[in-house]
Kinemage of the C-alpha trace (Angstrom):
@kinemage 1
@onewidth
@group {chain A} dominant
@subgroup {mainchain}
@vectorlist {calphas} color= white
{ca unk a 1} P -12.151 -38.405 -31.629
{ca unk a 2} L -13.422 -41.168 -29.361
{ca unk a 3} L -16.229 -40.488 -26.926
{ca unk a 4} L -13.825 -40.830 -23.984
{ca unk a 5} L -11.468 -38.313 -25.572
{ca unk a 6} L -14.341 -35.909 -26.166
{ca unk a 7} L -15.413 -36.170 -22.526
{ca unk a 8} L -11.838 -35.531 -21.449
{ca unk a 9} L -11.565 -32.539 -23.789
{ca unk a 10} L -14.843 -30.986 -22.648
{ca unk a 11} L -13.902 -31.439 -19.004
{ca unk a 12} L -10.466 -29.901 -19.511
{ca unk a 13} L -11.917 -26.898 -21.303
{ca unk a 14} L -14.477 -26.307 -18.576
{ca unk a 15} L -11.832 -26.727 -15.899
{ca unk a 16} L -10.113 -23.594 -17.220
{ca unk a 17} L -12.792 -21.530 -15.473
{ca unk a 18} L -12.324 -23.358 -12.185
{ca unk a 19} L -8.535 -23.148 -12.360
{ca unk a 20} L -8.610 -19.409 -13.051
{ca unk a 21} L -10.252 -18.855 -9.682
{ca unk a 22} L -7.043 -19.884 -7.908
{ca unk a 23} L -5.073 -17.128 -9.610
{ca unk a 24} L -7.635 -14.319 -9.747
{ca unk a 25} L -6.752 -11.154 -7.777
{ca unk a 26} L -10.422 -10.995 -6.813
{ca unk a 27} L -10.150 -14.393 -5.123
{ca unk a 28} L -6.968 -13.368 -3.337
{ca unk a 29} L -8.738 -10.288 -2.027
{ca unk a 30} L -11.847 -12.184 -0.926
{ca unk a 31} L -9.855 -14.783 1.008
{ca unk a 32} L -7.598 -12.140 2.542
{ca unk a 33} L -10.632 -10.127 3.623
{ca unk a 34} L -11.969 -13.276 5.291
{ca unk a 35} L -8.793 -13.464 7.376
{ca unk a 36} L -6.835 -16.230 5.649
{ca unk a 37} L -3.046 -15.801 5.410
{ca unk a 38} L -1.950 -15.387 1.788
{ca unk a 39} L 0.324 -18.424 1.807
{ca unk a 40} L -2.559 -20.673 2.865
{ca unk a 41} L -5.089 -19.548 0.249
{ca unk a 42} L -4.959 -22.536 -2.096
{ca unk a 43} L -4.878 -25.258 0.525
{ca unk a 44} L -7.451 -23.488 2.683
{ca unk a 45} L -10.056 -22.772 0.034
{ca unk a 46} L -9.882 -26.224 -1.508
{ca unk a 47} L -9.703 -28.166 1.756
{ca unk a 48} L -12.359 -26.066 3.522
{ca unk a 49} L -15.133 -28.496 2.488
{ca unk a 50} L -13.319 -31.153 4.561
{ca unk a 51} L -13.759 -29.030 7.693
{ca unk a 52} L -10.902 -28.640 10.170
{ca unk a 53} L -8.973 -31.474 8.575
{ca unk a 54} L -5.659 -32.851 9.743
{ca unk a 55} L -2.652 -32.264 7.488
{ca unk a 56} L -2.543 -36.015 6.882
{ca unk a 57} L -6.052 -35.948 5.422
{ca unk a 58} L -5.186 -33.028 3.161
{ca unk a 59} L -2.009 -34.769 1.982
{ca unk a 60} L -4.044 -37.887 1.225
{ca unk a 61} L -6.844 -36.148 -0.673
{ca unk a 62} L -4.686 -33.623 -2.533
{ca unk a 63} L -2.160 -36.381 -3.348
{ca unk a 64} L 0.715 -34.401 -4.857
{ca unk a 65} L 1.529 -31.808 -2.189
{ca unk a 66} L 4.599 -32.099 0.035
{ca unk a 67} L 3.616 -33.137 3.581
{ca unk a 68} L 5.929 -30.562 5.184
{ca unk a 69} L 4.369 -27.816 3.073
{ca unk a 70} L 0.835 -28.850 4.019
{ca unk a 71} L 1.724 -29.034 7.707
{ca unk a 72} L 2.872 -25.415 7.615
{ca unk a 73} L -0.627 -24.273 6.613
{ca unk a 74} L -3.056 -26.914 7.895
{ca unk a 75} L -4.708 -26.718 10.388
{ca unk a 76} L -3.128 -23.406 11.497
{ca unk a 77} L -5.126 -21.446 8.913
{ca unk a 78} L -8.340 -22.359 10.765
{ca unk a 79} L -7.279 -20.539 13.911
{ca unk a 80} L -8.659 -17.279 12.520
{ca unk a 81} L -11.262 -18.436 9.984
{ca unk a 82} L -13.866 -21.188 10.038
{ca unk a 83} L -13.852 -23.523 7.023
{ca unk a 84} L -17.455 -22.643 6.168
{ca unk a 85} L -16.537 -18.949 6.137
{ca unk a 86} L -13.640 -19.717 3.804
{ca unk a 87} L -16.069 -21.403 1.411
{ca unk a 88} L -18.368 -18.384 1.557
{ca unk a 89} L -15.404 -16.118 0.817
{ca unk a 90} L -14.419 -18.385 -2.055
{ca unk a 91} L -17.833 -17.967 -3.645
{ca unk a 92} L -17.562 -14.203 -3.196
{ca unk a 93} L -14.253 -14.388 -5.026
{ca unk a 94} L -15.867 -16.397 -7.830
{ca unk a 95} L -18.518 -13.716 -8.275
{ca unk a 96} L -15.837 -11.029 -8.454
{ca unk a 97} L -13.917 -13.162 -10.958
{ca unk a 98} L -17.060 -13.411 -13.096
{ca unk a 99} L -17.369 -9.638 -12.988
{ca unk a 100} L -13.736 -9.252 -14.065
{ca unk a 101} L -14.201 -11.718 -16.924
{ca unk a 102} L -17.098 -9.721 -18.335
{ca unk a 103} L -15.093 -6.489 -18.053
{ca unk a 104} L -11.985 -7.983 -19.710
{ca unk a 105} L -10.961 -8.560 -23.326
{ca unk a 106} L -12.507 -12.024 -23.111
{ca unk a 107} L -16.007 -11.181 -24.393
{ca unk a 108} L -14.589 -9.449 -27.477
{ca unk a 109} L -12.308 -12.426 -28.132
{ca unk a 110} L -15.274 -14.810 -28.279
{ca unk a 111} L -17.595 -12.330 -29.973
{ca unk a 112} L -20.258 -12.389 -27.264
{ca unk a 113} L -21.730 -9.710 -25.045
{ca unk a 114} L -22.439 -10.109 -21.337
{ca unk a 115} L -26.002 -11.298 -21.874
{ca unk a 116} L -24.908 -13.905 -24.409
{ca unk a 117} L -22.152 -15.139 -22.090
{ca unk a 118} L -24.693 -15.516 -19.292
{ca unk a 119} L -26.918 -17.536 -21.611
{ca unk a 120} L -23.935 -19.692 -22.577
{ca unk a 121} L -23.079 -20.294 -18.915
{ca unk a 122} L -26.664 -21.305 -18.164
{ca unk a 123} L -26.744 -23.658 -21.136
{ca unk a 124} L -23.537 -25.393 -20.069
{ca unk a 125} L -24.624 -25.704 -16.436
{ca unk a 126} L -27.903 -27.258 -17.540
{ca unk a 127} L -26.090 -29.599 -19.924
{ca unk a 128} L -23.762 -30.994 -17.261
{ca unk a 129} L -26.397 -31.285 -14.531
{ca unk a 130} L -27.356 -34.863 -15.500
{ca unk a 131} L -23.670 -35.734 -15.182
{ca unk a 132} L -23.120 -34.111 -11.792
{ca unk a 133} L -26.436 -35.499 -10.528
{ca unk a 134} L -25.217 -39.050 -11.153
{ca unk a 135} L -21.579 -38.777 -10.098
{ca unk a 136} L -20.919 -41.306 -7.310
{ca unk a 137} L -19.719 -40.234 -3.881
{ca unk a 138} L -18.095 -43.535 -2.935
{ca unk a 139} L -14.320 -43.460 -3.135
{ca unk a 140} L -14.315 -39.752 -3.940
{ca unk a 141} L -13.721 -37.931 -0.639
{ca unk a 142} L -12.778 -34.467 -1.862
{ca unk a 143} L -15.626 -34.462 -4.361
{ca unk a 144} L -18.105 -35.612 -1.707
{ca unk a 145} L -16.950 -32.845 0.626
{ca unk a 146} L -17.474 -30.256 -2.118
{ca unk a 147} L -20.971 -31.558 -2.824
{ca unk a 148} L -21.911 -31.010 0.811
{ca unk a 149} L -20.152 -27.651 1.130
{ca unk a 150} L -21.665 -26.144 -2.010
{ca unk a 151} L -25.094 -27.468 -1.094
{ca unk a 152} L -24.782 -25.672 2.253
{ca unk a 153} L -23.885 -22.357 0.598
{ca unk a 154} L -26.837 -21.274 -1.515
{ca unk a 155} L -26.707 -17.510 -0.988
{ca unk a 156} L -27.380 -15.944 -4.399
{ca unk a 157} L -24.855 -13.682 -6.081
{ca unk a 158} L -24.975 -10.073 -4.935
{ca unk a 159} L -25.307 -9.127 -8.608
{ca unk a 160} L -28.019 -11.315 -10.198
{ca unk a 161} L -26.465 -10.791 -13.635
{ca unk a 162} L -23.429 -12.782 -12.473
{ca unk a 163} L -25.426 -15.733 -11.113
{ca unk a 164} L -25.138 -17.840 -14.304
{ca unk a 165} L -21.338 -17.706 -14.200
{ca unk a 166} L -21.261 -18.468 -10.473
{ca unk a 167} L -23.571 -21.437 -11.066
{ca unk a 168} L -21.337 -22.602 -13.892
{ca unk a 169} L -18.293 -22.461 -11.617
{ca unk a 170} L -20.139 -24.636 -9.091
{ca unk a 171} L -20.959 -27.219 -11.761
{ca unk a 172} L -17.450 -27.210 -13.198
{ca unk a 173} L -15.963 -27.579 -9.720
{ca unk a 174} L -18.016 -30.710 -9.085
{ca unk a 175} L -16.906 -32.182 -12.408
{ca unk a 176} L -13.293 -31.375 -11.607
{ca unk a 177} L -13.234 -32.792 -8.094
{ca unk a 178} L -15.011 -36.009 -9.066
{ca unk a 179} L -12.638 -36.651 -11.952
{ca unk a 180} L -9.725 -35.574 -9.767
{ca unk a 181} L -10.499 -38.177 -7.115
{ca unk a 182} L -10.820 -40.824 -9.820
{ca unk a 183} L -7.516 -39.725 -11.328
{ca unk a 184} L -5.721 -40.093 -8.001
{ca unk a 185} L -6.995 -43.647 -7.793
{ca unk a 186} L -5.706 -44.292 -11.298
{ca unk a 187} L -2.268 -42.853 -10.513
{ca unk a 188} L -1.972 -45.031 -7.429
{ca unk a 189} L -3.025 -48.066 -9.443
{ca unk a 190} L -0.320 -47.515 -12.076
{ca unk a 191} L 2.285 -47.216 -9.324
{ca unk a 192} L 3.017 -43.501 -9.014
{ca unk a 193} L 3.484 -41.456 -5.862
{ca unk a 194} L 2.112 -37.929 -5.739
{ca unk a 195} L 5.536 -36.417 -6.371
{ca unk a 196} L 6.315 -38.834 -9.196
{ca unk a 197} L 2.989 -37.988 -10.809
{ca unk a 198} L 3.725 -34.254 -10.972
{ca unk a 199} L 7.320 -34.805 -12.112
{ca unk a 200} L 5.992 -36.961 -14.933
{ca unk a 201} L 3.296 -34.401 -15.721
{ca unk a 202} L 5.776 -31.524 -15.907
{ca unk a 203} L 8.001 -33.552 -18.216
{ca unk a 204} L 5.262 -33.539 -20.866
{ca unk a 205} L 5.702 -29.782 -21.359
{ca unk a 206} L 1.914 -29.459 -21.264
{ca unk a 207} L 1.495 -28.668 -17.578
{ca unk a 208} L 3.243 -26.434 -15.039
{ca unk a 209} L 6.946 -25.826 -15.458
{ca unk a 210} L 8.949 -27.842 -12.896
{ca unk a 211} L 9.901 -24.704 -10.940
{ca unk a 212} L 6.255 -23.682 -10.739
{ca unk a 213} L 5.116 -27.151 -9.720
{ca unk a 214} L 7.666 -27.188 -6.900
{ca unk a 215} L 6.724 -23.719 -5.695
{ca unk a 216} L 2.982 -24.350 -5.621
{ca unk a 217} L 3.220 -27.819 -4.082
{ca unk a 218} L 6.101 -27.365 -1.677
{ca unk a 219} L 8.643 -29.836 -3.065
{ca unk a 220} L 12.373 -29.099 -2.849
{ca unk a 221} L 14.731 -29.302 -5.819
{ca unk a 222} L 16.462 -32.251 -4.166
{ca unk a 223} L 13.200 -34.142 -3.728
{ca unk a 224} L 12.340 -33.403 -7.343
{ca unk a 225} L 15.689 -34.673 -8.626
{ca unk a 226} L 15.379 -37.860 -6.592
{ca unk a 227} L 11.901 -38.538 -7.935
{ca unk a 228} L 13.024 -37.826 -11.497
{ca unk a 229} L 15.924 -40.240 -11.063
{ca unk a 230} L 13.594 -42.909 -9.705
{ca unk a 231} L 11.364 -42.483 -12.753
{ca unk a 232} L 14.393 -42.622 -15.046
{ca unk a 233} L 15.508 -45.836 -13.359
{ca unk a 234} L 12.106 -47.294 -14.218
{ca unk a 235} L 12.541 -46.266 -17.839
{ca unk a 236} L 9.817 -43.613 -17.683
{ca unk a 237} L 11.992 -40.511 -18.106
{ca unk a 238} L 15.083 -39.618 -20.069
{ca unk a 239} L 17.383 -36.732 -19.241
{ca unk a 240} L 17.750 -35.287 -15.773
{ca unk a 241} L 16.133 -32.797 -13.428
{ca unk a 242} L 14.072 -30.064 -15.056
{ca unk a 243} L 15.240 -31.112 -18.527
{ca unk a 244} L 13.788 -34.610 -18.301
{ca unk a 245} L 11.358 -35.861 -20.933
{ca unk a 246} L 8.978 -38.790 -21.107
{ca unk a 247} L 10.131 -41.984 -22.743
{ca unk a 248} L 7.694 -44.072 -24.752
{ca unk a 249} L 7.106 -46.096 -21.589
{ca unk a 250} L 6.419 -42.925 -19.611
{ca unk a 251} L 3.957 -41.723 -22.229
{ca unk a 252} L 2.240 -45.106 -22.171
{ca unk a 253} L 1.961 -45.070 -18.380
{ca unk a 254} L 0.374 -41.616 -18.397
{ca unk a 255} L -2.026 -42.759 -21.095
{ca unk a 256} L -2.976 -45.776 -18.985
{ca unk a 257} L -3.741 -43.515 -16.010
{ca unk a 258} L -5.906 -41.281 -18.191
{ca unk a 259} L -7.720 -44.273 -19.665
{ca unk a 260} L -8.448 -45.582 -16.171
{ca unk a 261} L -9.726 -42.141 -15.188
{ca unk a 262} L -11.954 -42.023 -18.264
{ca unk a 263} L -13.411 -45.399 -17.337
{ca unk a 264} L -14.100 -44.269 -13.774
{ca unk a 265} L -16.255 -41.316 -14.879
{ca unk a 266} L -17.838 -42.876 -17.958
{ca unk a 267} L -21.079 -44.001 -16.315
{ca unk a 268} L -22.092 -40.484 -15.288
{ca unk a 269} L -21.341 -39.094 -18.738
{ca unk a 270} L -23.563 -41.767 -20.275
{ca unk a 271} L -26.440 -39.434 -19.359
{ca unk a 272} L -25.461 -37.340 -22.416
{ca unk a 273} L -25.816 -38.686 -25.948
{ca unk a 274} L -23.167 -38.058 -28.590
{ca unk a 275} L -24.853 -34.945 -29.984
{ca unk a 276} L -25.259 -33.426 -26.517
{ca unk a 277} L -21.637 -34.178 -25.712
{ca unk a 278} L -20.427 -32.602 -28.960
{ca unk a 279} L -22.483 -29.469 -28.297
{ca unk a 280} L -21.110 -29.259 -24.763
{ca unk a 281} L -17.529 -29.589 -25.994
{ca unk a 282} L -18.116 -26.732 -28.442
{ca unk a 283} L -19.621 -24.508 -25.749
{ca unk a 284} L -16.806 -25.420 -23.361
{ca unk a 285} L -14.285 -24.266 -25.961
{ca unk a 286} L -15.853 -20.805 -25.908
{ca unk a 287} L -15.697 -20.607 -22.116
{ca unk a 288} L -12.050 -21.662 -22.135
{ca unk a 289} L -11.222 -19.019 -24.744
{ca unk a 290} L -13.101 -16.405 -22.731
{ca unk a 291} L -11.056 -17.169 -19.629
{ca unk a 292} L -7.703 -17.429 -21.398
{ca unk a 293} L -8.303 -14.229 -23.386
{ca unk a 294} L -9.190 -12.348 -20.211
{ca unk a 295} L -5.692 -12.722 -18.785
{ca unk a 296} L -7.038 -14.517 -15.708
{ca unk a 297} L -4.512 -17.356 -16.108
{ca unk a 298} L -0.798 -16.541 -15.546
{ca unk a 299} L 0.599 -18.265 -18.628
{ca unk a 300} L 4.249 -17.833 -17.628
{ca unk a 301} L 4.005 -20.729 -15.164
{ca unk a 302} L 2.904 -23.244 -17.804
{ca unk a 303} L 4.984 -25.250 -20.262
{ca unk a 304} L 5.084 -24.277 -23.923
{ca unk a 305} L 2.796 -27.128 -24.923
{ca unk a 306} L 0.027 -26.286 -22.450
{ca unk a 307} L -3.417 -25.110 -23.534
{ca unk a 308} L -2.932 -22.008 -21.368
{ca unk a 309} L 0.052 -21.034 -23.521
{ca unk a 310} L -1.848 -21.690 -26.741
{ca unk a 311} L -4.717 -19.474 -25.617
C-alpha cells in the first residue's frame, strides 16, 4: 500500500466515528432539546460553525446538496436556536454517543474494556495532533469554521471518563472537514458538479444507495436521472438511473479526484513517519470496528460494497 493510500485508509476509518454522530439517536435528542427542527439537524449542526449563513454559502461549502432543499432549512433553523448553541448541543450529543458506544456490543467486538478504549482514543488523538496542527486554513472554509467553533467550545465532558472519546471526535472532525474541502476542490477541477459527484459515487456501490443519497441531499429522481444521463453522455457511466455503473473512464476520473485530494493533504501528514502512520491506521481500524459493531451506523442505506456493510 502506498503512503497516500494508507493516509486515505486511516482517515476513512477514523471518519466512521464522525459519521456515526449524524445518525445517533443521542445526537437527534440533543439537537431536538436545543430547539432545532428534526428536518434541519444535519444542515444545522454542520453549518453552525459558519454562523447564520445564507443558503448560498451552505450550498457552496457543502457542494452536493440541492439548493432548494438547503433553502428550506437555512437560515430558518436559526430563528429559534443560535449557531453557537447548536454546536454546544452537538458536542453534548457526541458525549452521549460515546456513552452509547461503551454500553453497546462494540467493546466486546474489539476485545477492549472501557478503560482500554479511552486509552486508545487518547493515543489516536495525540497521534493526529501534529497533522491537525499543520492543516492549512486557506481555501478550506468549512474546515476553518470548524477550527474556530471547536476552539470556542472547550467545556469539558459532563462525565470525565468520556472525555477521550469526545476529544477524538473533535480531532477526527477536523481531519474530515479539511480533507472534505480539499476533495470539493478536486471534484471541481475534474469537472464534476455536486450532483454529478454523488451520482458517480453512488454508482460505485461503495457509498449511499441512490435513494438514500437523494433523500439526505434533497435531489429529485428527475434531477438524478438527468445527471446520470449527462455522465453517461460523457462516457463515465453505463446503464441508466439507479442501475448505472462506472465505466473505466468513470473509475479513472474518480481516482484522479482522490489523487488530487491526497496531494492536497499530503503536507500535513508529512508530520508522521511511516511507522507512526502504520500504527495510526491499525488503531483507526479498531475504532471503526467499535463503531460499526455498536450498531450506530444504519447499514441499510449503504451499498453492498461499502465498509459500513462489511462491518
